[in-house]
C-alpha positions as protocol buffer text, in pm:
chain_id: "A"
residue {
  index: 1
  type: MET
  ca { x: -2928 y: 4218 z: -1657 }
}
residue {
  index: 2
  type: PRO
  ca { x: -2909 y: 4591 z: -1572 }
}
residue {
  index: 3
  type: VAL
  ca { x: -3138 y: 4836 z: -1748 }
}
residue {
  index: 4
  type: ILE
  ca { x: -2941 y: 5159 z: -1770 }
}
residue {
  index: 5
  type: VAL
  ca { x: -3185 y: 5385 z: -1956 }
}
residue {
  index: 6
  type: ASP
  ca { x: -3563 y: 5336 z: -1972 }
}
residue {
  index: 7
  type: SER
  ca { x: -3769 y: 5624 z: -2112 }
}
residue {
  index: 8
  type: ASN
  ca { x: -4107 y: 5449 z: -2109 }
}
residue {
  index: 9
  type: ILE
  ca { x: -4052 y: 5307 z: -2454 }
}
residue {
  index: 10
  type: ASP
  ca { x: -4358 y: 5262 z: -2674 }
}
residue {
  index: 11
  type: LEU
  ca { x: -4282 y: 4950 z: -2876 }
}
residue {
  index: 12
  type: GLU
  ca { x: -4586 y: 5009 z: -3098 }
}
residue {
  index: 13
  type: LYS
  ca { x: -4360 y: 5270 z: -3260 }
}
residue {
  index: 14
  type: ALA
  ca { x: -4070 y: 5027 z: -3303 }
}
residue {
  index: 15
  type: LYS
  ca { x: -4066 y: 5079 z: -3681 }
}
residue {
  index: 16
  type: GLU
  ca { x: -3965 y: 5439 z: -3613 }
}
residue {
  index: 17
  type: TYR
  ca { x: -3671 y: 5337 z: -3391 }
}
residue {
  index: 18
  type: ARG
  ca { x: -3318 y: 5209 z: -3448 }
}
residue {
  index: 19
  type: LEU
  ca { x: -3188 y: 4902 z: -3265 }
}
residue {
  index: 20
  type: SER
  ca { x: -2812 y: 4885 z: -3207 }
}
residue {
  index: 21
  type: ILE
  ca { x: -2647 y: 4578 z: -3053 }
}
residue {
  index: 22
  type: GLN
  ca { x: -2289 y: 4563 z: -2932 }
}
residue {
  index: 23
  type: SER
  ca { x: -2076 y: 4262 z: -2845 }
}
residue {
  index: 24
  type: ASN
  ca { x: -1733 y: 4313 z: -2692 }
}
residue {
  index: 25
  type: LEU
  ca { x: -1511 y: 4201 z: -2405 }
}
residue {
  index: 26
  type: ASN
  ca { x: -1736 y: 4387 z: -2161 }
}
residue {
  index: 27
  type: GLY
  ca { x: -2037 y: 4180 z: -2263 }
}
residue {
  index: 28
  type: PHE
  ca { x: -2357 y: 4215 z: -2463 }
}
residue {
  index: 29
  type: SER
  ca { x: -2549 y: 4544 z: -2473 }
}
residue {
  index: 30
  type: PHE
  ca { x: -2817 y: 4703 z: -2685 }
}
residue {
  index: 31
  type: CYS
  ca { x: -2972 y: 5044 z: -2735 }
}
residue {
  index: 32
  type: ILE
  ca { x: -3300 y: 5159 z: -2888 }
}
residue {
  index: 33
  type: THR
  ca { x: -3283 y: 5509 z: -3035 }
}
residue {
  index: 34
  type: ASP
  ca { x: -3569 y: 5735 z: -3135 }
}
residue {
  index: 35
  type: THR
  ca { x: -3414 y: 5865 z: -3456 }
}
residue {
  index: 36
  type: SER
  ca { x: -3666 y: 6147 z: -3499 }
}
residue {
  index: 37
  type: ALA
  ca { x: -3579 y: 6291 z: -3156 }
}
residue {
  index: 38
  type: ASP
  ca { x: -3211 y: 6181 z: -3157 }
}
residue {
  index: 39
  type: LYS
  ca { x: -3263 y: 6024 z: -2816 }
}
residue {
  index: 40
  type: CYS
  ca { x: -3162 y: 5695 z: -2656 }
}
residue {
  index: 41
  type: ILE
  ca { x: -3486 y: 5566 z: -2507 }
}
residue {
  index: 42
  type: TYR
  ca { x: -3366 y: 5226 z: -2385 }
}
residue {
  index: 43
  type: LEU
  ca { x: -3023 y: 5091 z: -2296 }
}
residue {
  index: 44
  type: ARG
  ca { x: -2948 y: 4755 z: -2143 }
}
residue {
  index: 45
  type: LYS
  ca { x: -2632 y: 4555 z: -2072 }
}
residue {
  index: 46
  type: SER
  ca { x: -2555 y: 4201 z: -1973 }
}
residue {
  index: 47
  type: ASP
  ca { x: -2424 y: 4098 z: -1632 }
}
residue {
  index: 48
  type: PHE
  ca { x: -2189 y: 3850 z: -1802 }
}
residue {
  index: 49
  type: SER
  ca { x: -1889 y: 3886 z: -2032 }
}
residue {
  index: 50
  type: ILE
  ca { x: -1632 y: 3684 z: -2223 }
}
residue {
  index: 51
  type: ALA
  ca { x: -1377 y: 3764 z: -1952 }
}
residue {
  index: 52
  type: THR
  ca { x: -1592 y: 3619 z: -1673 }
}
residue {
  index: 53
  type: ASP
  ca { x: -1771 y: 3336 z: -1855 }
}
residue {
  index: 54
  type: GLY
  ca { x: -1538 y: 3235 z: -2137 }
}
residue {
  index: 55
  type: LYS
  ca { x: -1646 y: 3239 z: -2501 }
}
residue {
  index: 56
  type: GLU
  ca { x: -1869 y: 2931 z: -2483 }
}
residue {
  index: 57
  type: GLY
  ca { x: -2043 y: 3042 z: -2164 }
}
residue {
  index: 58
  type: TYR
  ca { x: -2081 y: 3395 z: -2300 }
}
residue {
  index: 59
  type: LEU
  ca { x: -2253 y: 3273 z: -2617 }
}
residue {
  index: 60
  type: LYS
  ca { x: -2490 y: 3049 z: -2421 }
}
residue {
  index: 61
  type: LYS
  ca { x: -2589 y: 3340 z: -2198 }
}
residue {
  index: 62
  type: CYS
  ca { x: -2629 y: 3565 z: -2502 }
}
residue {
  index: 63
  type: ALA
  ca { x: -2873 y: 3312 z: -2646 }
}
residue {
  index: 64
  type: ARG
  ca { x: -3077 y: 3302 z: -2324 }
}
residue {
  index: 65
  type: MET
  ca { x: -3077 y: 3681 z: -2300 }
}
residue {
  index: 66
  type: VAL
  ca { x: -3184 y: 3733 z: -2660 }
}
residue {
  index: 67
  type: GLU
  ca { x: -3466 y: 3480 z: -2631 }
}
residue {
  index: 68
  type: SER
  ca { x: -3590 y: 3620 z: -2299 }
}
residue {
  index: 69
  type: ILE
  ca { x: -3624 y: 3986 z: -2403 }
}
residue {
  index: 70
  type: PRO
  ca { x: -3925 y: 4030 z: -2634 }
}
residue {
  index: 71
  type: MET
  ca { x: -3825 y: 4380 z: -2749 }
}
residue {
  index: 72
  type: LEU
  ca { x: -3525 y: 4234 z: -2932 }
}
residue {
  index: 73
  type: GLY
  ca { x: -3767 y: 4059 z: -3165 }
}
residue {
  index: 74
  type: TYR
  ca { x: -3966 y: 4364 z: -3276 }
}
residue {
  index: 75
  type: ARG
  ca { x: -3930 y: 4501 z: -3629 }
}
residue {
  index: 76
  type: TYR
  ca { x: -3730 y: 4824 z: -3625 }
}
residue {
  index: 77
  type: LYS
  ca { x: -3650 y: 5093 z: -3877 }
}
residue {
  index: 78
  type: SER
  ca { x: -3293 y: 4962 z: -3883 }
}
residue {
  index: 79
  type: VAL
  ca { x: -3089 y: 4708 z: -3690 }
}
residue {
  index: 80
  type: GLN
  ca { x: -2712 y: 4726 z: -3658 }
}
residue {
  index: 81
  type: ILE
  ca { x: -2478 y: 4475 z: -3494 }
}
residue {
  index: 82
  type: ILE
  ca { x: -2151 y: 4635 z: -3382 }
}
residue {
  index: 83
  type: ILE
  ca { x: -1869 y: 4383 z: -3374 }
}
residue {
  index: 84
  type: ASP
  ca { x: -1588 y: 4501 z: -3148 }
}
residue {
  index: 85
  type: THR
  ca { x: -1319 y: 4257 z: -3256 }
}
residue {
  index: 86
  type: GLU
  ca { x: -941 y: 4274 z: -3249 }
}
residue {
  index: 87
  type: LYS
  ca { x: -935 y: 4071 z: -3571 }
}
residue {
  index: 88
  type: TYR
  ca { x: -949 y: 4343 z: -3833 }
}
residue {
  index: 89
  type: THR
  ca { x: -721 y: 4505 z: -4086 }
}
residue {
  index: 90
  type: LEU
  ca { x: -740 y: 4776 z: -4350 }
}
residue {
  index: 91
  type: VAL
  ca { x: -649 y: 4740 z: -4716 }
}
residue {
  index: 92
  type: PRO
  ca { x: -642 y: 5007 z: -4990 }
}
residue {
  index: 93
  type: LEU
  ca { x: -959 y: 5002 z: -5197 }
}
residue {
  index: 94
  type: GLN
  ca { x: -766 y: 4965 z: -5523 }
}
residue {
  index: 95
  type: LEU
  ca { x: -595 y: 4649 z: -5393 }
}
residue {
  index: 96
  type: PHE
  ca { x: -908 y: 4488 z: -5253 }
}
residue {
  index: 97
  type: ASN
  ca { x: -1008 y: 4147 z: -5386 }
}
residue {
  index: 98
  type: GLU
  ca { x: -1323 y: 3996 z: -5240 }
}
residue {
  index: 99
  type: ASN
  ca { x: -1196 y: 3644 z: -5310 }
}
residue {
  index: 100
  type: GLU
  ca { x: -886 y: 3699 z: -5095 }
}
residue {
  index: 101
  type: VAL
  ca { x: -1051 y: 3830 z: -4777 }
}
residue {
  index: 102
  type: LEU
  ca { x: -1008 y: 3503 z: -4585 }
}
residue {
  index: 103
  type: ARG
  ca { x: -648 y: 3459 z: -4697 }
}
residue {
  index: 104
  type: ASN
  ca { x: -553 y: 3817 z: -4612 }
}
residue {
  index: 105
  type: LEU
  ca { x: -710 y: 3809 z: -4266 }
}
residue {
  index: 106
  type: SER
  ca { x: -575 y: 3459 z: -4193 }
}
residue {
  index: 107
  type: ALA
  ca { x: -224 y: 3588 z: -4259 }
}
residue {
  index: 108
  type: LEU
  ca { x: -263 y: 3817 z: -3955 }
}
residue {
  index: 109
  type: TYR
  ca { x: -497 y: 3627 z: -3721 }
}
residue {
  index: 110
  type: GLU
  ca { x: -610 y: 3277 z: -3646 }
}
residue {
  index: 111
  type: ILE
  ca { x: -962 y: 3249 z: -3783 }
}
residue {
  index: 112
  type: GLU
  ca { x: -1141 y: 2993 z: -3568 }
}
residue {
  index: 113
  type: GLU
  ca { x: -1398 y: 2737 z: -3685 }
}
residue {
  index: 114
  type: ASP
  ca { x: -1689 y: 2934 z: -3543 }
}
residue {
  index: 115
  type: GLU
  ca { x: -1579 y: 3258 z: -3711 }
}
residue {
  index: 116
  type: GLU
  ca { x: -1652 y: 3396 z: -4053 }
}
residue {
  index: 117
  type: VAL
  ca { x: -1492 y: 3685 z: -4234 }
}
residue {
  index: 118
  type: ALA
  ca { x: -1661 y: 3996 z: -4366 }
}
residue {
  index: 119
  type: TRP
  ca { x: -1565 y: 4326 z: -4520 }
}
residue {
  index: 120
  type: VAL
  ca { x: -1698 y: 4679 z: -4555 }
}
residue {
  index: 121
  type: LYS
  ca { x: -1591 y: 4948 z: -4798 }
}
residue {
  index: 122
  type: VAL
  ca { x: -1511 y: 5296 z: -4671 }
}
residue {
  index: 123
  type: GLU
  ca { x: -1512 y: 5468 z: -5006 }
}
residue {
  index: 124
  type: GLU
  ca { x: -1462 y: 5820 z: -4869 }
}
residue {
  index: 125
  type: MET
  ca { x: -1126 y: 5698 z: -4734 }
}
residue {
  index: 126
  type: ASP
  ca { x: -1040 y: 5468 z: -5028 }
}
residue {
  index: 127
  type: LEU
  ca { x: -1005 y: 5163 z: -4805 }
}
residue {
  index: 128
  type: VAL
  ca { x: -1175 y: 4840 z: -4704 }
}
residue {
  index: 129
  type: ILE
  ca { x: -1200 y: 4696 z: -4353 }
}
residue {
  index: 130
  type: LEU
  ca { x: -1164 y: 4318 z: -4331 }
}
residue {
  index: 131
  type: TYR
  ca { x: -1285 y: 4166 z: -4005 }
}
residue {
  index: 132
  type: ALA
  ca { x: -1392 y: 3844 z: -3834 }
}
residue {
  index: 133
  type: ILE
  ca { x: -1735 y: 3773 z: -3684 }
}
residue {
  index: 134
  type: ASN
  ca { x: -1843 y: 3495 z: -3453 }
}
residue {
  index: 135
  type: SER
  ca { x: -2097 y: 3303 z: -3661 }
}
residue {
  index: 136
  type: THR
  ca { x: -2263 y: 3153 z: -3351 }
}
residue {
  index: 137
  type: LEU
  ca { x: -2348 y: 3502 z: -3226 }
}
residue {
  index: 138
  type: LEU
  ca { x: -2490 y: 3596 z: -3566 }
}
residue {
  index: 139
  type: ASN
  ca { x: -2709 y: 3285 z: -3571 }
}
residue {
  index: 140
  type: ILE
  ca { x: -2838 y: 3368 z: -3222 }
}
residue {
  index: 141
  type: LEU
  ca { x: -2939 y: 3716 z: -3338 }
}
residue {
  index: 142
  type: LYS
  ca { x: -3097 y: 3585 z: -3659 }
}
residue {
  index: 143
  type: ARG
  ca { x: -3349 y: 3396 z: -3447 }
}
residue {
  index: 144
  type: VAL
  ca { x: -3512 y: 3727 z: -3351 }
}
residue {
  index: 145
  type: GLN
  ca { x: -3385 y: 3965 z: -3621 }
}
residue {
  index: 146
  type: PRO
  ca { x: -3373 y: 3801 z: -3966 }
}
residue {
  index: 147
  type: GLU
  ca { x: -3225 y: 4112 z: -4129 }
}
residue {
  index: 148
  type: PHE
  ca { x: -2955 y: 4337 z: -3988 }
}
residue {
  index: 149
  type: GLU
  ca { x: -2634 y: 4515 z: -4079 }
}
residue {
  index: 150
  type: THR
  ca { x: -2305 y: 4412 z: -3919 }
}
residue {
  index: 151
  type: VAL
  ca { x: -2021 y: 4661 z: -3886 }
}
residue {
  index: 152
  type: PRO
  ca { x: -1685 y: 4651 z: -3711 }
}
residue {
  index: 153
  type: SER
  ca { x: -1663 y: 4910 z: -3434 }
}
residue {
  index: 154
  type: ILE
  ca { x: -1356 y: 5061 z: -3596 }
}
residue {
  index: 155
  type: LEU
  ca { x: -1575 y: 5177 z: -3888 }
}
residue {
  index: 156
  type: HIS
  ca { x: -1754 y: 5428 z: -3663 }
}
residue {
  index: 157
  type: VAL
  ca { x: -1420 y: 5541 z: -3524 }
}
residue {
  index: 158
  type: LEU
  ca { x: -1269 y: 5610 z: -3867 }
}
residue {
  index: 159
  type: ARG
  ca { x: -1569 y: 5797 z: -4003 }
}
residue {
  index: 160
  type: LYS
  ca { x: -1618 y: 6011 z: -3697 }
}
residue {
  index: 161
  type: LEU
  ca { x: -1252 y: 6104 z: -3648 }
}
residue {
  index: 162
  type: GLN
  ca { x: -1200 y: 6191 z: -4013 }
}
residue {
  index: 163
  type: LYS
  ca { x: -1472 y: 6457 z: -3984 }
}
residue {
  index: 164
  type: ARG
  ca { x: -1341 y: 6612 z: -3663 }
}
residue {
  index: 165
  type: THR
  ca { x: -1180 y: 6952 z: -3712 }
}
residue {
  index: 166
  type: ASP
  ca { x: -899 y: 6886 z: -3464 }
}
residue {
  index: 167
  type: HIS
  ca { x: -569 y: 6856 z: -3652 }
}
residue {
  index: 168
  type: ASN
  ca { x: -383 y: 6572 z: -3475 }
}
residue {
  index: 169
  type: LYS
  ca { x: -641 y: 6319 z: -3354 }
}
residue {
  index: 170
  type: LEU
  ca { x: -563 y: 6009 z: -3149 }
}
residue {
  index: 171
  type: TYR
  ca { x: -829 y: 5751 z: -3064 }
}
residue {
  index: 172
  type: LEU
  ca { x: -748 y: 5531 z: -2765 }
}
residue {
  index: 173
  type: SER
  ca { x: -985 y: 5256 z: -2659 }
}
residue {
  index: 174
  type: PHE
  ca { x: -903 y: 5020 z: -2374 }
}
residue {
  index: 175
  type: ILE
  ca { x: -1101 y: 4722 z: -2250 }
}
residue {
  index: 176
  type: LYS
  ca { x: -898 y: 4482 z: -2041 }
}
residue {
  index: 177
  type: GLY
  ca { x: -741 y: 4247 z: -2290 }
}
residue {
  index: 178
  type: LYS
  ca { x: -746 y: 4482 z: -2589 }
}
residue {
  index: 179
  type: ALA
  ca { x: -641 y: 4831 z: -2690 }
}
residue {
  index: 180
  type: ASP
  ca { x: -728 y: 5008 z: -3015 }
}
residue {
  index: 181
  type: VAL
  ca { x: -517 y: 5298 z: -3139 }
}
residue {
  index: 182
  type: THR
  ca { x: -609 y: 5514 z: -3439 }
}
residue {
  index: 183
  type: LEU
  ca { x: -425 y: 5827 z: -3549 }
}
residue {
  index: 184
  type: PHE
  ca { x: -523 y: 6101 z: -3793 }
}
residue {
  index: 185
  type: VAL
  ca { x: -348 y: 6417 z: -3908 }
}
residue {
  index: 186
  type: GLY
  ca { x: -626 y: 6629 z: -4046 }
}
residue {
  index: 187
  type: SER
  ca { x: -831 y: 6392 z: -4262 }
}
residue {
  index: 188
  type: GLN
  ca { x: -534 y: 6164 z: -4333 }
}
residue {
  index: 189
  type: LEU
  ca { x: -526 y: 5828 z: -4156 }
}
residue {
  index: 190
  type: LEU
  ca { x: -175 y: 5738 z: -4037 }
}
residue {
  index: 191
  type: HIS
  ca { x: -231 y: 5448 z: -3798 }
}
residue {
  index: 192
  type: CYS
  ca { x: -508 y: 5201 z: -3709 }
}
residue {
  index: 193
  type: CYS
  ca { x: -437 y: 4886 z: -3513 }
}
residue {
  index: 194
  type: SER
  ca { x: -550 y: 4665 z: -3224 }
}
residue {
  index: 195
  type: TYR
  ca { x: -310 y: 4538 z: -2956 }
}
residue {
  index: 196
  type: PRO
  ca { x: -327 y: 4292 z: -2666 }
}
residue {
  index: 197
  type: ALA
  ca { x: -330 y: 4492 z: -2342 }
}
residue {
  index: 198
  type: ASN
  ca { x: -417 y: 4374 z: -1992 }
}
residue {
  index: 199
  type: ASP
  ca { x: -370 y: 4715 z: -1829 }
}
residue {
  index: 200
  type: PHE
  ca { x: -399 y: 5080 z: -1921 }
}
residue {
  index: 201
  type: THR
  ca { x: -22 y: 5133 z: -1905 }
}
residue {
  index: 202
  type: SER
  ca { x: 19 y: 4890 z: -2195 }
}
residue {
  index: 203
  type: ALA
  ca { x: -256 y: 5064 z: -2392 }
}
residue {
  index: 204
  type: LEU
  ca { x: -88 y: 5400 z: -2337 }
}
residue {
  index: 205
  type: TYR
  ca { x: 246 y: 5257 z: -2449 }
}
residue {
  index: 206
  type: PHE
  ca { x: 98 y: 5159 z: -2786 }
}
residue {
  index: 207
  type: ALA
  ca { x: -60 y: 5504 z: -2822 }
}
residue {
  index: 208
  type: PHE
  ca { x: 274 y: 5676 z: -2765 }
}
residue {
  index: 209
  type: LEU
  ca { x: 444 y: 5431 z: -3001 }
}
residue {
  index: 210
  type: ALA
  ca { x: 203 y: 5529 z: -3279 }
}
residue {
  index: 211
  type: LEU
  ca { x: 271 y: 5899 z: -3215 }
}
residue {
  index: 212
  type: LYS
  ca { x: 647 y: 5843 z: -3211 }
}
residue {
  index: 213
  type: GLN
  ca { x: 643 y: 5651 z: -3540 }
}
residue {
  index: 214
  type: ALA
  ca { x: 446 y: 5932 z: -3702 }
}
residue {
  index: 215
  type: PHE
  ca { x: 672 y: 6202 z: -3548 }
}
residue {
  index: 216
  type: ILE
  ca { x: 374 y: 6370 z: -3380 }
}
residue {
  index: 217
  type: ASN
  ca { x: 405 y: 6561 z: -3055 }
}
residue {
  index: 218
  type: PRO
  ca { x: 143 y: 6461 z: -2791 }
}
residue {
  index: 219
  type: GLU
  ca { x: 130 y: 6826 z: -2684 }
}
residue {
  index: 220
  type: ASN
  ca { x: -25 y: 6908 z: -3022 }
}
residue {
  index: 221
  type: THR
  ca { x: -272 y: 6620 z: -3020 }
}
residue {
  index: 222
  type: THR
  ca { x: -633 y: 6572 z: -2912 }
}
residue {
  index: 223
  type: VAL
  ca { x: -701 y: 6227 z: -2766 }
}
residue {
  index: 224
  type: PHE
  ca { x: -1045 y: 6066 z: -2786 }
}
residue {
  index: 225
  type: ILE
  ca { x: -1097 y: 5796 z: -2523 }
}
residue {
  index: 226
  type: HIS
  ca { x: -1334 y: 5502 z: -2503 }
}
residue {
  index: 227
  type: GLY
  ca { x: -1381 y: 5189 z: -2293 }
}
residue {
  index: 228
  type: ASP
  ca { x: -1264 y: 5111 z: -1940 }
}
residue {
  index: 229
  type: ILE
  ca { x: -1074 y: 5431 z: -1871 }
}
residue {
  index: 230
  type: TYR
  ca { x: -1133 y: 5588 z: -1531 }
}
residue {
  index: 231
  type: VAL
  ca { x: -1052 y: 5912 z: -1350 }
}
residue {
  index: 232
  type: PRO
  ca { x: -689 y: 5826 z: -1254 }
}
residue {
  index: 233
  type: GLU
  ca { x: -612 y: 5726 z: -1614 }
}
residue {
  index: 234
  type: ILE
  ca { x: -780 y: 6039 z: -1749 }
}
residue {
  index: 235
  type: GLN
  ca { x: -575 y: 6253 z: -1510 }
}
residue {
  index: 236
  type: LEU
  ca { x: -262 y: 6080 z: -1639 }
}
residue {
  index: 237
  type: LEU
  ca { x: -360 y: 6154 z: -1998 }
}
residue {
  index: 238
  type: THR
  ca { x: -405 y: 6525 z: -1922 }
}
residue {
  index: 239
  type: LYS
  ca { x: -37 y: 6541 z: -1828 }
}
residue {
  index: 240
  type: TYR
  ca { x: 60 y: 6454 z: -2186 }
}
residue {
  index: 241
  type: PHE
  ca { x: -226 y: 6580 z: -2402 }
}
residue {
  index: 242
  type: PRO
  ca { x: -373 y: 6933 z: -2407 }
}
residue {
  index: 243
  type: MET
  ca { x: -721 y: 6804 z: -2486 }
}
residue {
  index: 244
  type: VAL
  ca { x: -884 y: 6479 z: -2369 }
}
residue {
  index: 245
  type: LYS
  ca { x: -1232 y: 6413 z: -2503 }
}
residue {
  index: 246
  type: TYR
  ca { x: -1481 y: 6129 z: -2479 }
}
residue {
  index: 247
  type: PHE
  ca { x: -1546 y: 5945 z: -2803 }
}
residue {
  index: 248
  type: ARG
  ca { x: -1920 y: 6010 z: -2828 }
}
residue {
  index: 249
  type: SER
  ca { x: -2210 y: 6099 z: -3052 }
}
residue {
  index: 250
  type: ARG
  ca { x: -2284 y: 6471 z: -3067 }
}
residue {
  index: 251
  type: ARG
  ca { x: -2641 y: 6403 z: -3178 }
}
residue {
  index: 252
  type: VAL
  ca { x: -2743 y: 6138 z: -2923 }
}
residue {
  index: 253
  type: SER
  ca { x: -2619 y: 6205 z: -2572 }
}
residue {
  index: 254
  type: LEU
  ca { x: -2612 y: 5933 z: -2308 }
}
residue {
  index: 255
  type: GLY
  ca { x: -2566 y: 6187 z: -2032 }
}
residue {
  index: 256
  type: SER
  ca { x: -2296 y: 6071 z: -1793 }
}
residue {
  index: 257
  type: SER
  ca { x: -1934 y: 6035 z: -1897 }
}
residue {
  index: 258
  type: SER
  ca { x: -1924 y: 5673 z: -1773 }
}
residue {
  index: 259
  type: LEU
  ca { x: -2203 y: 5579 z: -2013 }
}
residue {
  index: 260
  type: GLU
  ca { x: -2045 y: 5768 z: -2302 }
}
residue {
  index: 261
  type: MET
  ca { x: -1719 y: 5583 z: -2241 }
}
residue {
  index: 262
  type: LYS
  ca { x: -1873 y: 5237 z: -2264 }
}
residue {
  index: 263
  type: TYR
  ca { x: -2177 y: 5265 z: -2488 }
}
residue {
  index: 264
  type: SER
  ca { x: -2135 y: 5561 z: -2724 }
}
residue {
  index: 265
  type: LEU
  ca { x: -2074 y: 5330 z: -3023 }
}
residue {
  index: 266
  type: LEU
  ca { x: -2438 y: 5225 z: -2991 }
}
residue {
  index: 267
  type: THR
  ca { x: -2554 y: 5580 z: -3062 }
}
residue {
  index: 268
  type: ILE
  ca { x: -2320 y: 5672 z: -3349 }
}
residue {
  index: 269
  type: GLN
  ca { x: -2440 y: 5650 z: -3708 }
}
């Protein structure tokens, strides 16, 4: 299990740090951040993933990993579990009914037996995000962290993009098997959806489709990229968009662009 960043962490100060855990198609990763210094002091990823091990094998290896790394069991200032799922949808805050979350999400996705549904209000945008969580993964994490906050990854995307001063803002995330596309004009959200995508060409198609439906010219749009997007794909994007930026935290830098692309959600608050 590769250790990517190790800044001689002093776990006696764990109560001053933030622990962020991410589960997505690329695997299981976690980051410990010194919030007073705005610095990532430890970052680690798994050498397994859902794509290579299947869901059952992935969860078994997550359990072994969690139980074998003592630092995951320390008490931290805050603990956040970032759920990067394709099973999410947005509803207007005024139409939200807590008793209908399962029914609303089930109308769009198949909610499996080992999944539970959750929701989070985004009051500054007058909407609610409904999303699914694997309950087995949550139970694994509860063995070492009895209290934590779970958030869908798209929550960080919405909050960060809304505050950006760029006018037309397109978020494009691609991990083989899934693409996420979010579009803002100013502070107004126009599009937010997840699509099945096994290659970057498919992900780019959905991005252009969102722009076309909103009558927005790519030449007047800033694109923020995240996930498994490499130099050839970035060069392709520069042919259509005047500005291509990494989706990253301005406060907590991970250094290299490759790390920002894959793990920046762990550093965003």
